[in-house]
C-alpha positions in Angstrom: 17.5 -13.7 -20.0 15.7 -16.1 -17.6 16.9 -14.0 -14.8 15.4 -10.8 -16.8 11.9 -12.4 -17.5 11.8 -14.0 -13.6 12.5 -10.3 -12.2 9.7 -8.9 -14.5 7.3 -11.5 -13.3 8.1 -10.7 -9.8 7.7 -6.8 -10.4 4.6 -7.8 -11.9 3.3 -9.9 -8.8 4.8 -7.3 -6.5 3.1 -4.2 -8.2 -0.1 -6.5 -8.1 0.1 -6.7 -4.7 1.1 -3.1 -3.7 -1.6 -1.6 -6.0 -4.4 -3.4 -4.3 -3.0 -3.2 -0.5 -0.8 -0.4 -0.5 2.8 -2.2 0.2 4.7 -4.8 -1.1 6.9 -3.7 -4.1 9.8 -2.3 -2.6 10.0 -5.5 0.2 9.5 -8.2 -2.6 11.2 -6.9 -5.5 14.5 -6.2 -3.3 13.9 -9.4 -1.9 14.4 -10.7 -5.7 16.9 -8.9 -6.3 19.0 -10.1 -3.6 18.5 -13.8 -4.6 18.0 -13.8 -8.3 20.8 -11.3 -9.5 23.0 -11.6 -5.9 23.2 -8.3 -5.6 24.0 -5.9 -2.3 21.6 -4.3 0.0 22.2 -0.7 -1.4 22.6 -1.7 -4.8 19.0 -3.9 -4.7 17.3 -0.7 -3.3 18.7 1.5 -5.6 17.8 -0.6 -8.5 14.1 -1.0 -7.2 13.9 2.7 -6.6 14.7 3.6 -9.9 12.2 1.2 -11.2 9.5 3.0 -9.2 9.5 6.1 -10.7 7.5 4.7 -13.5 5.2 1.9 -11.4 4.5 4.7 -8.9 3.3 7.3 -11.5 1.3 4.4 -13.2 -0.2 3.7 -9.9 -1.0 6.9 -8.9 -2.6 7.9 -12.3 -4.8 4.7 -12.1 -5.7 5.2 -8.6 -6.8 8.8 -9.3 -8.9 7.8 -12.0 -10.4 5.4 -9.9 -11.1 8.4 -7.3 -8.8 6.7 -4.9 -6.4 9.5 -4.1 -7.1 12.5 -1.5 -4.4 15.0 -3.1 -3.9 17.6 0.1 -2.9 14.2 2.0 -0.9 12.9 -0.8 1.3 16.4 -0.6 1.9 16.7 3.1 2.6 12.8 3.0 4.8 12.9 0.1 7.0 15.8 0.3 8.3 15.1 4.0 8.7 11.4 2.7 10.9 12.6 -0.2 13.0 14.3 2.6 13.4 11.5 4.6 14.1 9.1 1.2 16.7 11.5 -0.2 18.5 11.1 3.4 17.8 7.3 3.8 19.4 6.7 0.2 22.2 8.9 0.8 23.2 7.0 4.0 22.5 3.4 2.6 25.0 4.3 -0.1 27.8 3.7 2.8 26.1 2.1 5.8 23.6 -0.7 5.8 20.7 -0.5 8.4 20.3 -4.4 8.7 21.0 -4.3 12.2 17.4 -2.7 13.2 15.3 -4.6 11.0 14.4 -6.9 13.5 13.0 -4.5 15.6 11.2 -3.1 12.6 9.7 -6.5 11.4 8.4 -6.8 15.3 6.7 -3.5 14.8 5.4 -4.0 11.6 4.1 -7.6 12.6 2.1 -6.1 15.8 0.7 -3.3 13.4 -0.3 -6.0 10.8 -1.5 -8.2 13.5 -3.9 -5.3 15.1 -5.3 -4.6 11.5 -6.3 -8.3 10.7 -8.2 -8.1 14.5 -9.6 -5.1 13.9 -11.2 -5.6 10.5 -12.2 -9.3 11.4 -15.0 -7.5 13.1 -16.3 -6.1 10.1 -16.1 -2.5 11.4 -16.4 -0.7 8.4 -17.4 2.6 9.9 -14.4 3.4 12.3 -13.6 5.6 15.0 -10.5 8.0 15.0 -9.7 11.0 12.9 -10.4 12.2 9.5 -7.6 12.1 7.2 -6.9 15.2 6.4 -7.2 16.3 10.0 -4.1 13.9 11.0 -1.6 16.1 12.4 1.5 13.5 12.6 1.6 13.0 8.5 4.6 14.7 8.1 6.6 13.1 10.9 5.0 9.6 9.6 6.1 10.8 6.1 9.8 11.2 6.9 10.0 8.2 9.0 8.3 6.2 6.0 10.4 7.5 3.3 14.0 7.5 5.6 13.0 3.6 6.1 11.8 2.7 2.7 14.8 4.0 1.0 17.2 2.6 3.8 15.6 -0.5 4.0 14.7 -1.2 0.1 11.4 -0.8 1.2 8.9 -0.2 3.9 7.1 2.9 2.6 3.5 1.2 2.1 3.9 -0.7 5.8 4.7 2.1 7.8 2.2 4.7 5.8 -0.9 2.4 5.2 -0.7 0.6 8.2 -0.8 3.5 10.7 -3.1 5.4 9.0 -5.5 2.4 8.5 -5.1 2.0 12.3 -5.4 5.7 13.3 -7.9 7.5 11.2 -11.6 6.9 10.1 -11.2 7.3 6.3 -12.0 4.1 3.9 -9.1 1.8 3.4 -9.5 2.2 -0.6 -8.7 6.0 0.1 -5.6 5.5 2.4 -4.3 3.0 0.0 -4.7 5.2 -3.2 -3.3 8.3 -1.3 -0.2 6.6 0.2 0.7 4.7 -3.5 0.4 8.2 -5.4 2.5 9.9 -2.6 4.9 7.4 -3.3 6.2 9.0 -6.5 7.5 11.9 -4.9 9.5 9.3 -2.1 10.8 7.1 -5.1 12.2 10.3 -7.1 13.7 11.5 -3.9 15.2 8.3 -3.1 16.1 7.6 -6.9 18.3 11.1 -6.7 20.0 10.2 -3.7 21.4 6.6 -4.9 22.4 8.3 -8.5 24.6 10.7 -6.4 26.3 7.7 -4.4 25.7 4.8 -6.7 25.5 6.1 -10.2 27.8 3.4 -12.0 26.2 0.5 -10.2 22.5 1.8 -11.6 23.7 2.2 -15.3 25.4 -1.4 -15.0 22.1 -2.8 -14.0 20.1 -0.7 -16.5 18.1 -3.8 -17.6 17.1 -5.2 -14.3 15.5 -2.0 -14.1 13.6 -2.0 -17.3 12.5 -5.6 -16.4 11.0 -4.7 -12.9 9.7 -1.4 -14.4 7.7 -3.2 -17.6 6.4 -6.1 -15.0 5.0 -3.4 -12.6 3.6 -0.8 -15.1 1.1 -3.8 -16.5 0.0 -4.6 -13.1 -0.8 -1.1 -11.6 -4.0 -0.1 -13.3 -5.3 -3.8 -12.2 -4.0 -3.1 -8.6 -5.6 0.3 -8.6 -9.2 -1.4 -10.0 -8.9 -3.9 -7.5 -8.4 -1.4 -4.3 -11.6 0.3 -5.6 -13.8 -2.9 -5.7 -12.6 -4.8 -2.6 -14.7 -4.5 0.5 -13.0 -2.1 2.7 -13.2 -5.0 5.7 -11.4 -7.7 3.5 -9.2 -4.9 1.9 -8.0 -3.8 5.8 -7.8 -7.5 6.5 -5.6 -8.5 3.4 -3.5 -5.4 4.5 -2.8 -6.9 7.7 -1.9 -10.2 6.8 0.2 -9.1 4.2 2.1 -6.9 6.6 2.5 -10.0 8.9 3.8 -12.0 6.4 6.5 -10.1 4.9 7.9 -9.3 8.5 7.5 -12.6 10.5 10.2 -14.8 8.2 12.9 -12.1 10.0 11.9 -14.3 13.1 10.6 -17.5 11.5 10.1 -18.4 8.2 8.0 -21.6 9.0 5.3 -19.2 10.3 4.3 -17.7 7.1 2.0 -20.4 6.0 0.0 -20.4 9.4 0.1 -16.2 9.1 -1.6 -16.5 5.8 -4.1 -19.1 6.3 -5.3 -17.5 9.6 -5.1 -14.0 8.0 -7.2 -15.3 5.2 -9.9 -16.8 7.5 -10.2 -13.5 9.6 -10.1 -11.6 6.5 -12.9 -13.6 5.2 -15.0 -13.1 8.4 -14.7 -9.7 8.6 -16.1 -9.4 5.2 -18.9 -11.4 6.3 -19.8 -9.4 9.1 -19.6 -6.1 7.2 -21.7 -7.8 4.3 -24.5 -8.8 7.0 -24.1 -5.2 8.6 -25.1 -3.6 5.4 -28.4 -5.1 5.3 -29.5 -4.1 8.9 -31.2 -1.2 7.4 -33.5 -2.7 4.7 -35.5 0.4 3.5 -32.0 2.1 3.1 -30.4 -1.1 1.3 -33.6 -1.2 -1.0 -33.1 2.4 -2.1 -29.7 1.9 -2.7 -30.3 -0.8 -5.2 -32.8 0.8 -6.7 -30.5 3.6 -7.7 -27.3 2.2 -7.9 -25.6 5.6 -7.6 -22.2 6.0 -8.9 -19.2 8.1 -7.6 -16.8 8.8 -10.4 -15.8 5.1 -11.6 -17.2 3.3 -8.3 -20.8 1.9 -7.8 -22.0 3.3 -4.7 -24.6 0.5 -3.8 -24.8 -1.5 -0.2 -25.4 -4.8 -1.6 -21.6 -4.7 -3.2 -20.1 -4.7 -0.5 -18.5 -1.1 -0.9 -18.2 2.0 1.4 -21.3 2.1 3.4 -20.5 5.3 4.7 -20.3 6.8 1.4 -23.9 5.3 0.1 -25.5 6.6 3.4 -23.8 10.1 2.1 -25.2 10.2 -0.7 -28.6 9.3 0.4 -28.6 11.9 2.9 -27.9 14.3 0.1 -30.6 13.8 -1.7 -33.3 14.3 1.0 -35.7 17.1 0.4 -34.1 20.9 1.4 -30.4 20.2 0.7 
């Protein structure tokens, strides 16, 4: 019972981070199962993906409620991701890809460091293609799905971080869309594991339930946090999480340093973004007086949320529009 309780708490914390930052549930939960339940990599990944059937569904619905999802992009990313996940889970049932982990960790650390540096400058309005126009979405989904299933996690770190670096869309929209697409990835991965590891899944049924309960409780909280966090702060936290969860492959002692430095730089980016919100006093005053809403989300530059969207609202209200 103690082990089940610890795993349920781990699932809750992992989903809270995953729902807010777009990554962390798979990697965190798999690590907990490896150490707390003494499972092998394939068995741990299978149990995590089975529990994610519920957590990703709850997370996707929560993000949709808070207006964080682009459904067209979710399908373009999720369908290829499901194909890659099925292939990865089937393959992991027979072969472990642990030899490739150092290279994958190095790549994700580099992407995370880039995100921390980029958002530490307070860049809310970013250059790059719009999310819907990105041509590599199918390939990114395919790669992310395969790594996620074969490595026990990786969908969020690969897809969220890449899209944050390469597109001009807001972090909350990217995180929400990626989390929603993950339901398709998880479904395909679970199907693949069920084919190769059915008996292991049945024998560890209560571990699946423990992770599921913790994750479902945290899913709406994580989605709510995403819709409220300042975009620059959110981007910095995503990058910090990415580096912290992967640098342990090379040096576990560096994790506290990464967290402290990442937190400081994320706060610097948040302050710069807040200062930039007041560069146009007239527009800011108009936004303060209106407090216009978009779904369940308040569009107001004084709250630190998407100024791009706030100005778009003001623009749409000009005479003749």
